[in-house]
PyMOL commands that place a pseudoatom at each C-alpha (Angstrom):
pseudoatom trace, name=CA, resn=MET, resi=1, chain=A, elem=C, hetatm=0, pos=[70.560, -153.605, 6.644]
pseudoatom trace, name=CA, resn=ALA, resi=2, chain=A, elem=C, hetatm=0, pos=[71.979, -153.898, 10.170]
pseudoatom trace, name=CA, resn=THR, resi=3, chain=A, elem=C, hetatm=0, pos=[75.406, -155.663, 10.557]
pseudoatom trace, name=CA, resn=GLN, resi=4, chain=A, elem=C, hetatm=0, pos=[75.917, -158.451, 13.041]
pseudoatom trace, name=CA, resn=LYS, resi=5, chain=A, elem=C, hetatm=0, pos=[77.818, -157.220, 16.086]
pseudoatom trace, name=CA, resn=GLN, resi=6, chain=A, elem=C, hetatm=0, pos=[81.056, -159.033, 16.753]
pseudoatom trace, name=CA, resn=GLU, resi=7, chain=A, elem=C, hetatm=0, pos=[81.320, -160.823, 20.034]
pseudoatom trace, name=CA, resn=LEU, resi=8, chain=A, elem=C, hetatm=0, pos=[84.244, -159.843, 22.141]
pseudoatom trace, name=CA, resn=TRP, resi=9, chain=A, elem=C, hetatm=0, pos=[86.228, -161.449, 24.909]
pseudoatom trace, name=CA, resn=ARG, resi=10, chain=A, elem=C, hetatm=0, pos=[87.856, -159.289, 27.582]
pseudoatom trace, name=CA, resn=SER, resi=11, chain=A, elem=C, hetatm=0, pos=[91.190, -160.267, 29.068]
pseudoatom trace, name=CA, resn=ALA, resi=12, chain=A, elem=C, hetatm=0, pos=[92.034, -159.905, 32.807]
pseudoatom trace, name=CA, resn=LEU, resi=13, chain=A, elem=C, hetatm=0, pos=[94.040, -156.742, 31.872]
pseudoatom trace, name=CA, resn=GLY, resi=14, chain=A, elem=C, hetatm=0, pos=[91.138, -155.240, 30.109]
pseudoatom trace, name=CA, resn=THR, resi=15, chain=A, elem=C, hetatm=0, pos=[91.790, -155.656, 26.421]
pseudoatom trace, name=CA, resn=ASN, resi=16, chain=A, elem=C, hetatm=0, pos=[88.962, -156.758, 24.169]
pseudoatom trace, name=CA, resn=TYR, resi=17, chain=A, elem=C, hetatm=0, pos=[89.552, -159.430, 21.445]
pseudoatom trace, name=CA, resn=PRO, resi=18, chain=A, elem=C, hetatm=0, pos=[87.215, -160.873, 18.991]
pseudoatom trace, name=CA, resn=LYS, resi=19, chain=A, elem=C, hetatm=0, pos=[86.063, -164.358, 20.128]
pseudoatom trace, name=CA, resn=GLU, resi=20, chain=A, elem=C, hetatm=0, pos=[86.738, -165.593, 16.572]
pseudoatom trace, name=CA, resn=TYR, resi=21, chain=A, elem=C, hetatm=0, pos=[90.374, -164.466, 16.930]
pseudoatom trace, name=CA, resn=MET, resi=22, chain=A, elem=C, hetatm=0, pos=[90.726, -166.214, 20.296]
pseudoatom trace, name=CA, resn=GLU, resi=23, chain=A, elem=C, hetatm=0, pos=[89.306, -169.360, 19.069]
pseudoatom trace, name=CA, resn=LYS, resi=24, chain=A, elem=C, hetatm=0, pos=[91.707, -169.515, 16.187]
pseudoatom trace, name=CA, resn=ASN, resi=25, chain=A, elem=C, hetatm=0, pos=[94.770, -168.599, 18.250]
pseudoatom trace, name=CA, resn=GLU, resi=26, chain=A, elem=C, hetatm=0, pos=[93.911, -170.418, 21.510]
pseudoatom trace, name=CA, resn=GLN, resi=27, chain=A, elem=C, hetatm=0, pos=[96.475, -173.240, 21.117]
pseudoatom trace, name=CA, resn=ARG, resi=28, chain=A, elem=C, hetatm=0, pos=[99.266, -170.822, 19.967]
pseudoatom trace, name=CA, resn=LEU, resi=29, chain=A, elem=C, hetatm=0, pos=[98.686, -168.639, 22.964]
pseudoatom trace, name=CA, resn=TYR, resi=30, chain=A, elem=C, hetatm=0, pos=[98.677, -171.504, 25.358]
pseudoatom trace, name=CA, resn=ASN, resi=31, chain=A, elem=C, hetatm=0, pos=[101.977, -172.886, 23.975]
pseudoatom trace, name=CA, resn=GLU, resi=32, chain=A, elem=C, hetatm=0, pos=[103.470, -169.441, 24.463]
pseudoatom trace, name=CA, resn=LEU, resi=33, chain=A, elem=C, hetatm=0, pos=[102.211, -169.455, 28.019]
pseudoatom trace, name=CA, resn=LEU, resi=34, chain=A, elem=C, hetatm=0, pos=[103.650, -172.963, 28.635]
pseudoatom trace, name=CA, resn=ASP, resi=35, chain=A, elem=C, hetatm=0, pos=[107.079, -171.815, 27.391]
pseudoatom trace, name=CA, resn=ILE, resi=36, chain=A, elem=C, hetatm=0, pos=[107.016, -168.948, 29.840]
pseudoatom trace, name=CA, resn=ARG, resi=37, chain=A, elem=C, hetatm=0, pos=[105.786, -171.085, 32.693]
pseudoatom trace, name=CA, resn=ASP, resi=38, chain=A, elem=C, hetatm=0, pos=[108.394, -173.778, 32.131]
pseudoatom trace, name=CA, resn=LEU, resi=39, chain=A, elem=C, hetatm=0, pos=[111.317, -171.334, 32.497]
pseudoatom trace, name=CA, resn=PRO, resi=40, chain=A, elem=C, hetatm=0, pos=[113.525, -172.379, 35.550]
pseudoatom trace, name=CA, resn=GLU, resi=41, chain=A, elem=C, hetatm=0, pos=[112.776, -169.176, 37.464]
pseudoatom trace, name=CA, resn=ASN, resi=42, chain=A, elem=C, hetatm=0, pos=[108.948, -169.666, 37.005]
pseudoatom trace, name=CA, resn=ARG, resi=43, chain=A, elem=C, hetatm=0, pos=[108.767, -173.320, 37.983]
pseudoatom trace, name=CA, resn=THR, resi=44, chain=A, elem=C, hetatm=0, pos=[108.821, -172.470, 41.705]
pseudoatom trace, name=CA, resn=CYS, resi=45, chain=A, elem=C, hetatm=0, pos=[105.713, -170.856, 43.358]
pseudoatom trace, name=CA, resn=ALA, resi=46, chain=A, elem=C, hetatm=0, pos=[106.392, -167.095, 43.893]
pseudoatom trace, name=CA, resn=ASP, resi=47, chain=A, elem=C, hetatm=0, pos=[104.829, -167.148, 47.320]
pseudoatom trace, name=CA, resn=CYS, resi=48, chain=A, elem=C, hetatm=0, pos=[105.540, -170.412, 49.185]
pseudoatom trace, name=CA, resn=GLY, resi=49, chain=A, elem=C, hetatm=0, pos=[108.416, -171.775, 47.123]
pseudoatom trace, name=CA, resn=ALA, resi=50, chain=A, elem=C, hetatm=0, pos=[106.751, -175.039, 46.201]
pseudoatom trace, name=CA, resn=LYS, resi=51, chain=A, elem=C, hetatm=0, pos=[108.645, -176.504, 43.183]
pseudoatom trace, name=CA, resn=GLY, resi=52, chain=A, elem=C, hetatm=0, pos=[107.156, -177.907, 39.979]
pseudoatom trace, name=CA, resn=THR, resi=53, chain=A, elem=C, hetatm=0, pos=[103.489, -177.188, 40.768]
pseudoatom trace, name=CA, resn=VAL, resi=54, chain=A, elem=C, hetatm=0, pos=[102.960, -173.793, 39.263]
pseudoatom trace, name=CA, resn=LEU, resi=55, chain=A, elem=C, hetatm=0, pos=[99.340, -174.295, 37.817]
pseudoatom trace, name=CA, resn=TRP, resi=56, chain=A, elem=C, hetatm=0, pos=[98.226, -170.819, 38.474]
pseudoatom trace, name=CA, resn=ALA, resi=57, chain=A, elem=C, hetatm=0, pos=[99.373, -167.254, 37.792]
pseudoatom trace, name=CA, resn=SER, resi=58, chain=A, elem=C, hetatm=0, pos=[98.441, -163.772, 38.963]
pseudoatom trace, name=CA, resn=VAL, resi=59, chain=A, elem=C, hetatm=0, pos=[97.997, -161.933, 35.713]
pseudoatom trace, name=CA, resn=ASN, resi=60, chain=A, elem=C, hetatm=0, pos=[98.406, -158.432, 36.895]
pseudoatom trace, name=CA, resn=LEU, resi=61, chain=A, elem=C, hetatm=0, pos=[101.278, -159.172, 39.270]
pseudoatom trace, name=CA, resn=GLY, resi=62, chain=A, elem=C, hetatm=0, pos=[102.937, -161.312, 36.642]
pseudoatom trace, name=CA, resn=VAL, resi=63, chain=A, elem=C, hetatm=0, pos=[103.856, -164.197, 38.940]
pseudoatom trace, name=CA, resn=PHE, resi=64, chain=A, elem=C, hetatm=0, pos=[103.212, -167.927, 38.676]
pseudoatom trace, name=CA, resn=LEU, resi=65, chain=A, elem=C, hetatm=0, pos=[101.882, -169.732, 41.671]
pseudoatom trace, name=CA, resn=CYS, resi=66, chain=A, elem=C, hetatm=0, pos=[101.059, -173.193, 42.982]
pseudoatom trace, name=CA, resn=MET, resi=67, chain=A, elem=C, hetatm=0, pos=[97.401, -174.253, 43.214]
pseudoatom trace, name=CA, resn=THR, resi=68, chain=A, elem=C, hetatm=0, pos=[97.178, -173.563, 46.963]
pseudoatom trace, name=CA, resn=CYS, resi=69, chain=A, elem=C, hetatm=0, pos=[98.648, -170.052, 46.648]
pseudoatom trace, name=CA, resn=GLY, resi=70, chain=A, elem=C, hetatm=0, pos=[96.479, -169.370, 43.570]
pseudoatom trace, name=CA, resn=ALA, resi=71, chain=A, elem=C, hetatm=0, pos=[93.397, -170.043, 45.731]
pseudoatom trace, name=CA, resn=HIS, resi=72, chain=A, elem=C, hetatm=0, pos=[94.756, -167.663, 48.417]
pseudoatom trace, name=CA, resn=HIS, resi=73, chain=A, elem=C, hetatm=0, pos=[95.072, -164.858, 45.675]
pseudoatom trace, name=CA, resn=ARG, resi=74, chain=A, elem=C, hetatm=0, pos=[91.432, -165.241, 44.852]
pseudoatom trace, name=CA, resn=SER, resi=75, chain=A, elem=C, hetatm=0, pos=[90.648, -164.090, 48.409]
pseudoatom trace, name=CA, resn=LEU, resi=76, chain=A, elem=C, hetatm=0, pos=[92.630, -160.935, 47.996]
pseudoatom trace, name=CA, resn=GLY, resi=77, chain=A, elem=C, hetatm=0, pos=[90.247, -159.350, 45.641]
pseudoatom trace, name=CA, resn=THR, resi=78, chain=A, elem=C, hetatm=0, pos=[90.951, -158.455, 41.992]
pseudoatom trace, name=CA, resn=HIS, resi=79, chain=A, elem=C, hetatm=0, pos=[92.063, -154.950, 42.871]
pseudoatom trace, name=CA, resn=ILE, resi=80, chain=A, elem=C, hetatm=0, pos=[95.183, -156.670, 44.277]
pseudoatom trace, name=CA, resn=SER, resi=81, chain=A, elem=C, hetatm=0, pos=[95.577, -159.798, 42.341]
pseudoatom trace, name=CA, resn=LYS, resi=82, chain=A, elem=C, hetatm=0, pos=[93.921, -161.260, 39.296]
pseudoatom trace, name=CA, resn=PRO, resi=83, chain=A, elem=C, hetatm=0, pos=[94.563, -165.031, 39.622]
pseudoatom trace, name=CA, resn=LYS, resi=84, chain=A, elem=C, hetatm=0, pos=[94.064, -167.274, 36.539]
pseudoatom trace, name=CA, resn=GLY, resi=85, chain=A, elem=C, hetatm=0, pos=[94.667, -170.993, 35.728]
pseudoatom trace, name=CA, resn=ALA, resi=86, chain=A, elem=C, hetatm=0, pos=[97.686, -171.592, 33.554]
pseudoatom trace, name=CA, resn=THR, resi=87, chain=A, elem=C, hetatm=0, pos=[96.783, -175.267, 32.407]
pseudoatom trace, name=CA, resn=GLY, resi=88, chain=A, elem=C, hetatm=0, pos=[94.712, -174.498, 29.335]
pseudoatom trace, name=CA, resn=THR, resi=89, chain=A, elem=C, hetatm=0, pos=[91.309, -174.226, 30.985]
pseudoatom trace, name=CA, resn=TYR, resi=90, chain=A, elem=C, hetatm=0, pos=[91.066, -170.442, 30.381]
pseudoatom trace, name=CA, resn=TRP, resi=91, chain=A, elem=C, hetatm=0, pos=[91.836, -168.339, 27.344]
pseudoatom trace, name=CA, resn=TRP, resi=92, chain=A, elem=C, hetatm=0, pos=[94.956, -166.125, 27.493]
pseudoatom trace, name=CA, resn=GLY, resi=93, chain=A, elem=C, hetatm=0, pos=[95.085, -162.937, 25.585]
pseudoatom trace, name=CA, resn=GLU, resi=94, chain=A, elem=C, hetatm=0, pos=[98.135, -161.484, 23.688]
pseudoatom trace, name=CA, resn=ASP, resi=95, chain=A, elem=C, hetatm=0, pos=[98.380, -158.736, 26.382]
pseudoatom trace, name=CA, resn=GLU, resi=96, chain=A, elem=C, hetatm=0, pos=[98.299, -161.286, 29.274]
pseudoatom trace, name=CA, resn=ILE, resi=97, chain=A, elem=C, hetatm=0, pos=[101.017, -163.364, 27.662]
pseudoatom trace, name=CA, resn=ALA, resi=98, chain=A, elem=C, hetatm=0, pos=[103.266, -160.286, 27.054]
pseudoatom trace, name=CA, resn=HIS, resi=99, chain=A, elem=C, hetatm=0, pos=[102.780, -159.275, 30.770]
pseudoatom trace, name=CA, resn=MET, resi=100, chain=A, elem=C, hetatm=0, pos=[103.840, -162.586, 32.074]
pseudoatom trace, name=CA, resn=LYS, resi=101, chain=A, elem=C, hetatm=0, pos=[106.824, -162.690, 29.778]
pseudoatom trace, name=CA, resn=SER, resi=102, chain=A, elem=C, hetatm=0, pos=[108.115, -159.203, 30.840]
pseudoatom trace, name=CA, resn=HIS, resi=103, chain=A, elem=C, hetatm=0, pos=[107.594, -160.053, 34.587]
pseudoatom trace, name=CA, resn=GLY, resi=104, chain=A, elem=C, hetatm=0, pos=[107.743, -163.485, 36.010]
pseudoatom trace, name=CA, resn=ASN, resi=105, chain=A, elem=C, hetatm=0, pos=[108.992, -164.765, 39.448]
pseudoatom trace, name=CA, resn=ALA, resi=106, chain=A, elem=C, hetatm=0, pos=[112.557, -163.593, 39.075]
pseudoatom trace, name=CA, resn=ARG, resi=107, chain=A, elem=C, hetatm=0, pos=[111.594, -160.038, 38.684]
pseudoatom trace, name=CA, resn=ALA, resi=108, chain=A, elem=C, hetatm=0, pos=[108.939, -160.304, 41.497]
pseudoatom trace, name=CA, resn=LYS, resi=109, chain=A, elem=C, hetatm=0, pos=[111.666, -161.175, 43.873]
pseudoatom trace, name=CA, resn=MET, resi=110, chain=A, elem=C, hetatm=0, pos=[113.515, -157.877, 43.101]
pseudoatom trace, name=CA, resn=VAL, resi=111, chain=A, elem=C, hetatm=0, pos=[110.222, -155.987, 43.727]
pseudoatom trace, name=CA, resn=TYR, resi=112, chain=A, elem=C, hetatm=0, pos=[108.377, -157.858, 46.411]
pseudoatom trace, name=CA, resn=GLY, resi=113, chain=A, elem=C, hetatm=0, pos=[111.180, -159.805, 48.101]
pseudoatom trace, name=CA, resn=GLU, resi=114, chain=A, elem=C, hetatm=0, pos=[111.979, -163.520, 48.547]
pseudoatom trace, name=CA, resn=SER, resi=115, chain=A, elem=C, hetatm=0, pos=[109.149, -166.071, 48.456]
pseudoatom trace, name=CA, resn=VAL, resi=116, chain=A, elem=C, hetatm=0, pos=[109.832, -167.494, 51.894]
pseudoatom trace, name=CA, resn=PRO, resi=117, chain=A, elem=C, hetatm=0, pos=[107.600, -165.866, 54.403]
pseudoatom trace, name=CA, resn=PRO, resi=118, chain=A, elem=C, hetatm=0, pos=[108.802, -164.761, 57.901]
pseudoatom trace, name=CA, resn=ASN, resi=119, chain=A, elem=C, hetatm=0, pos=[108.135, -166.435, 61.296]
pseudoatom trace, name=CA, resn=GLY, resi=120, chain=A, elem=C, hetatm=0, pos=[107.196, -169.826, 59.829]
pseudoatom trace, name=CA, resn=VAL, resi=121, chain=A, elem=C, hetatm=0, pos=[103.862, -168.741, 58.223]
pseudoatom trace, name=CA, resn=THR, resi=122, chain=A, elem=C, hetatm=0, pos=[102.449, -171.222, 55.890]
pseudoatom trace, name=CA, resn=PRO, resi=123, chain=A, elem=C, hetatm=0, pos=[99.539, -171.646, 53.440]
pseudoatom trace, name=CA, resn=ASP, resi=124, chain=A, elem=C, hetatm=0, pos=[97.766, -173.895, 55.953]
pseudoatom trace, name=CA, resn=ASP, resi=125, chain=A, elem=C, hetatm=0, pos=[96.832, -170.900, 58.045]
pseudoatom trace, name=CA, resn=PRO, resi=126, chain=A, elem=C, hetatm=0, pos=[94.435, -168.989, 55.649]
pseudoatom trace, name=CA, resn=ILE, resi=127, chain=A, elem=C, hetatm=0, pos=[94.107, -165.903, 57.842]
pseudoatom trace, name=CA, resn=LYS, resi=128, chain=A, elem=C, hetatm=0, pos=[97.975, -165.459, 58.445]
pseudoatom trace, name=CA, resn=TRP, resi=129, chain=A, elem=C, hetatm=0, pos=[98.667, -166.329, 54.861]
pseudoatom trace, name=CA, resn=LYS, resi=130, chain=A, elem=C, hetatm=0, pos=[96.319, -163.749, 53.519]
pseudoatom trace, name=CA, resn=GLN, resi=131, chain=A, elem=C, hetatm=0, pos=[97.936, -161.053, 55.804]
pseudoatom trace, name=CA, resn=TYR, resi=132, chain=A, elem=C, hetatm=0, pos=[101.304, -162.291, 54.518]
pseudoatom trace, name=CA, resn=LEU, resi=133, chain=A, elem=C, hetatm=0, pos=[100.180, -161.844, 50.876]
pseudoatom trace, name=CA, resn=THR, resi=134, chain=A, elem=C, hetatm=0, pos=[98.677, -158.459, 51.668]
pseudoatom trace, name=CA, resn=ASP, resi=135, chain=A, elem=C, hetatm=0, pos=[101.933, -157.326, 53.420]
pseudoatom trace, name=CA, resn=LYS, resi=136, chain=A, elem=C, hetatm=0, pos=[103.833, -158.569, 50.446]
pseudoatom trace, name=CA, resn=TYR, resi=137, chain=A, elem=C, hetatm=0, pos=[102.102, -157.282, 47.401]
pseudoatom trace, name=CA, resn=VAL, resi=138, chain=A, elem=C, hetatm=0, pos=[100.147, -154.219, 48.906]
pseudoatom trace, name=CA, resn=HIS, resi=139, chain=A, elem=C, hetatm=0, pos=[102.440, -152.800, 51.571]
pseudoatom trace, name=CA, resn=LYS, resi=140, chain=A, elem=C, hetatm=0, pos=[105.678, -154.285, 50.166]
pseudoatom trace, name=CA, resn=ARG, resi=141, chain=A, elem=C, hetatm=0, pos=[106.930, -154.947, 53.591]
pseudoatom trace, name=CA, resn=TYR, resi=142, chain=A, elem=C, hetatm=0, pos=[109.428, -157.688, 52.365]
pseudoatom trace, name=CA, resn=ALA, resi=143, chain=A, elem=C, hetatm=0, pos=[110.774, -155.775, 49.483]
pseudoatom trace, name=CA, resn=PRO, resi=144, chain=A, elem=C, hetatm=0, pos=[114.630, -155.554, 49.329]
pseudoatom trace, name=CA, resn=SER, resi=145, chain=A, elem=C, hetatm=0, pos=[116.132, -152.588, 51.095]
pseudoatom trace, name=CA, resn=PRO, resi=146, chain=A, elem=C, hetatm=0, pos=[117.636, -149.963, 48.878]
pseudoatom trace, name=CA, resn=ASP, resi=147, chain=A, elem=C, hetatm=0, pos=[121.160, -150.897, 49.884]
pseudoatom trace, name=CA, resn=LYS, resi=148, chain=A, elem=C, hetatm=0, pos=[120.601, -154.547, 48.555]
pseudoatom trace, name=CA, resn=VAL, resi=149, chain=A, elem=C, hetatm=0, pos=[119.118, -153.470, 45.269]
pseudoatom trace, name=CA, resn=VAL, resi=150, chain=A, elem=C, hetatm=0, pos=[121.664, -153.550, 42.496]
pseudoatom trace, name=CA, resn=THR, resi=151, chain=A, elem=C, hetatm=0, pos=[121.527, -150.285, 40.525]
pseudoatom trace, name=CA, resn=PRO, resi=152, chain=A, elem=C, hetatm=0, pos=[123.723, -149.140, 37.741]
pseudoatom trace, name=CA, resn=VAL, resi=153, chain=A, elem=C, hetatm=0, pos=[126.570, -146.859, 38.803]
pseudoatom trace, name=CA, resn=LEU, resi=154, chain=A, elem=C, hetatm=0, pos=[126.750, -143.645, 36.816]
pseudoatom trace, name=CA, resn=THR, resi=155, chain=A, elem=C, hetatm=0, pos=[130.349, -142.325, 36.369]
pseudoatom trace, name=CA, resn=LYS, resi=156, chain=A, elem=C, hetatm=0, pos=[131.124, -138.925, 35.248]
pseudoatom trace, name=CA, resn=THR, resi=157, chain=A, elem=C, hetatm=0, pos=[132.964, -138.606, 32.000]
pseudoatom trace, name=CA, resn=PRO, resi=158, chain=A, elem=C, hetatm=0, pos=[136.686, -137.705, 32.772]
pseudoatom trace, name=CA, resn=PRO, resi=159, chain=A, elem=C, hetatm=0, pos=[137.873, -134.456, 31.391]
pseudoatom trace, name=CA, resn=SER, resi=160, chain=A, elem=C, hetatm=0, pos=[139.547, -134.758, 28.105]
pseudoatom trace, name=CA, resn=THR, resi=161, chain=A, elem=C, hetatm=0, pos=[143.322, -134.722, 28.018]
pseudoatom trace, name=CA, resn=PRO, resi=162, chain=A, elem=C, hetatm=0, pos=[145.406, -133.548, 25.085]
pseudoatom trace, name=CA, resn=THR, resi=163, chain=A, elem=C, hetatm=0, pos=[146.740, -136.600, 23.131]
pseudoatom trace, name=CA, resn=LYS, resi=164, chain=A, elem=C, hetatm=0, pos=[150.259, -136.797, 21.873]
pseudoatom trace, name=CA, resn=PHE, resi=165, chain=A, elem=C, hetatm=0, pos=[150.269, -136.345, 18.196]
pseudoatom trace, name=CA, resn=SER, resi=166, chain=A, elem=C, hetatm=0, pos=[151.833, -139.238, 16.253]
pseudoatom trace, name=CA, resn=PRO, resi=167, chain=A, elem=C, hetatm=0, pos=[152.268, -139.204, 12.555]
pseudoatom trace, name=CA, resn=GLN, resi=168, chain=A, elem=C, hetatm=0, pos=[151.474, -142.918, 12.490]
pseudoatom trace, name=CA, resn=SER, resi=169, chain=A, elem=C, hetatm=0, pos=[148.031, -142.290, 14.017]
pseudoatom trace, name=CA, resn=SER, resi=170, chain=A, elem=C, hetatm=0, pos=[146.945, -140.106, 11.151]
pseudoatom trace, name=CA, resn=LYS, resi=171, chain=A, elem=C, hetatm=0, pos=[146.175, -141.913, 8.054]
pseudoatom trace, name=CA, resn=ASN, resi=172, chain=A, elem=C, hetatm=0, pos=[144.867, -138.945, 5.961]
pseudoatom trace, name=CA, resn=THR, resi=173, chain=A, elem=C, hetatm=0, pos=[147.964, -136.771, 6.608]
pseudoatom trace, name=CA, resn=LYS, resi=174, chain=A, elem=C, hetatm=0, pos=[150.888, -136.838, 4.205]
pseudoatom trace, name=CA, resn=PHE, resi=175, chain=A, elem=C, hetatm=0, pos=[154.306, -135.857, 5.455]
pseudoatom trace, name=CA, resn=THR, resi=176, chain=A, elem=C, hetatm=0, pos=[157.236, -134.832, 3.111]
pseudoatom trace, name=CA, resn=ASN, resi=177, chain=A, elem=C, hetatm=0, pos=[160.908, -134.487, 4.113]
pseudoatom trace, name=CA, resn=VAL, resi=178, chain=A, elem=C, hetatm=0, pos=[161.857, -130.698, 4.206]
pseudoatom trace, name=CA, resn=LEU, resi=179, chain=A, elem=C, hetatm=0, pos=[165.599, -130.035, 3.628]
pseudoatom trace, name=CA, resn=MET, resi=180, chain=A, elem=C, hetatm=0, pos=[166.795, -127.267, 6.048]
pseudoatom trace, name=CA, resn=PRO, resi=181, chain=A, elem=C, hetatm=0, pos=[169.724, -125.207, 4.674]
pseudoatom trace, name=CA, resn=ASP, resi=182, chain=A, elem=C, hetatm=0, pos=[172.942, -124.996, 6.684]
pseudoatom trace, name=CA, resn=ILE, resi=183, chain=A, elem=C, hetatm=0, pos=[172.502, -122.169, 9.154]
pseudoatom trace, name=CA, resn=GLY, resi=184, chain=A, elem=C, hetatm=0, pos=[176.032, -121.285, 8.825]
pseudoatom trace, name=CA, resn=SER, resi=185, chain=A, elem=C, hetatm=0, pos=[175.469, -120.374, 5.165]
pseudoatom trace, name=CA, resn=ILE, resi=186, chain=A, elem=C, hetatm=0, pos=[172.802, -117.819, 5.918]
pseudoatom trace, name=CA, resn=GLN, resi=187, chain=A, elem=C, hetatm=0, pos=[173.907, -114.074, 5.905]
pseudoatom trace, name=CA, resn=PHE, resi=188, chain=A, elem=C, hetatm=0, pos=[172.015, -111.699, 8.136]
pseudoatom trace, name=CA, resn=ASP, resi=189, chain=A, elem=C, hetatm=0, pos=[171.869, -108.035, 7.522]
pseudoatom trace, name=CA, resn=ILE, resi=190, chain=A, elem=C, hetatm=0, pos=[173.134, -106.366, 10.679]
pseudoatom trace, name=CA, resn=PRO, resi=191, chain=A, elem=C, hetatm=0, pos=[171.846, -102.871, 11.134]
pseudoatom trace, name=CA, resn=LYS, resi=192, chain=A, elem=C, hetatm=0, pos=[174.648, -100.353, 10.977]
pseudoatom trace, name=CA, resn=THR, resi=193, chain=A, elem=C, hetatm=0, pos=[175.368, -97.736, 13.587]
pseudoatom trace, name=CA, resn=PRO, resi=194, chain=A, elem=C, hetatm=0, pos=[173.845, -94.492, 12.395]
pseudoatom trace, name=CA, resn=THR, resi=195, chain=A, elem=C, hetatm=0, pos=[176.321, -91.775, 11.319]
pseudoatom trace, name=CA, resn=VAL, resi=196, chain=A, elem=C, hetatm=0, pos=[176.581, -88.443, 13.362]
pseudoatom trace, name=CA, resn=GLU, resi=197, chain=A, elem=C, hetatm=0, pos=[174.881, -85.858, 11.144]
pseudoatom trace, name=CA, resn=SER, resi=198, chain=A, elem=C, hetatm=0, pos=[175.836, -82.819, 13.279]
pseudoatom trace, name=CA, resn=LYS, resi=199, chain=A, elem=C, hetatm=0, pos=[176.980, -81.510, 16.600]
pseudoatom trace, name=CA, resn=ASN, resi=200, chain=A, elem=C, hetatm=0, pos=[175.085, -79.370, 19.123]
pseudoatom trace, name=CA, resn=GLU, resi=201, chain=A, elem=C, hetatm=0, pos=[176.082, -75.731, 18.607]
pseudoatom trace, name=CA, resn=LYS, resi=202, chain=A, elem=C, hetatm=0, pos=[176.086, -74.941, 22.286]
pseudoatom trace, name=CA, resn=THR, resi=203, chain=A, elem=C, hetatm=0, pos=[177.768, -78.033, 23.816]
pseudoatom trace, name=CA, resn=GLY, resi=204, chain=A, elem=C, hetatm=0, pos=[179.599, -79.523, 20.804]
pseudoatom trace, name=CA, resn=ALA, resi=205, chain=A, elem=C, hetatm=0, pos=[178.098, -82.943, 21.612]
pseudoatom trace, name=CA, resn=PRO, resi=206, chain=A, elem=C, hetatm=0, pos=[177.229, -85.194, 18.690]
pseudoatom trace, name=CA, resn=ILE, resi=207, chain=A, elem=C, hetatm=0, pos=[173.604, -85.469, 17.912]
pseudoatom trace, name=CA, resn=VAL, resi=208, chain=A, elem=C, hetatm=0, pos=[172.517, -89.164, 18.004]
pseudoatom trace, name=CA, resn=SER, resi=209, chain=A, elem=C, hetatm=0, pos=[169.626, -90.420, 15.729]
pseudoatom trace, name=CA, resn=PRO, resi=210, chain=A, elem=C, hetatm=0, pos=[166.563, -91.951, 17.558]
pseudoatom trace, name=CA, resn=THR, resi=211, chain=A, elem=C, hetatm=0, pos=[167.516, -95.379, 15.971]
pseudoatom trace, name=CA, resn=GLN, resi=212, chain=A, elem=C, hetatm=0, pos=[170.932, -95.300, 17.507]
pseudoatom trace, name=CA, resn=ASP, resi=213, chain=A, elem=C, hetatm=0, pos=[169.641, -94.220, 20.896]
pseudoatom trace, name=CA, resn=PHE, resi=214, chain=A, elem=C, hetatm=0, pos=[167.104, -97.191, 20.805]
pseudoatom trace, name=CA, resn=PHE, resi=215, chain=A, elem=C, hetatm=0, pos=[169.904, -99.755, 20.376]
pseudoatom trace, name=CA, resn=ALA, resi=216, chain=A, elem=C, hetatm=0, pos=[172.167, -98.077, 22.919]
pseudoatom trace, name=CA, resn=SER, resi=217, chain=A, elem=C, hetatm=0, pos=[169.554, -98.664, 25.611]
pseudoatom trace, name=CA, resn=PHE, resi=218, chain=A, elem=C, hetatm=0, pos=[170.155, -102.454, 25.136]
pseudoatom trace, name=CA, resn=GLY, resi=219, chain=A, elem=C, hetatm=0, pos=[173.777, -102.021, 25.267]
pseudoatom trace, name=CA, resn=LEU, resi=220, chain=A, elem=C, hetatm=0, pos=[174.320, -102.538, 21.537]
for i in range(1, 220): cmd.bond("trace and resi %d" % i, "trace and resi %d" % (i + 1))
show_as sticks, trace
zoom trace
């Protein structure tokens, strides 16, 4: 007996979801999208800088747009931008929500540059505006220069220096008072000068033992 094939819905990022799942989670996913869209950094259009009118988004670029700029993104082609309404008209998949959350307009500024276009170009001129968007997102001509991008400074670990030992810094070491004897009361065995055992038969000079000769070399 053949089983009924499950209907699928594909997100703009290419993930397939069961339509039944999307129907059940439509409102939850839309609420998550609204939470991201209403963040202060996302309430300004990523391209023209219009405030409070972000009704569209580019899913693959991860930016929120005003209605005018959203329409211009549609003319760029889906290989550059995948625009989508952010007002509840369209379904939003889990992957799309996660992408918008991890990107957003603040991150886009660090990657593509500020939203204000150069030379007074405005969305009212479709040809120039399209060129501006292409230069921005494809060629990245307005991206911050490397000297303006904040990067973490890696510091070398300084060479280790010997630390001064302090008994107070060691909790596991026990110290006991050692009584040192009076050095004046210690008797040392001083080696005696070796006795002369015999004389040289020819010269008559005393024969000195090797031990005595050794100490004599130090003036002892």
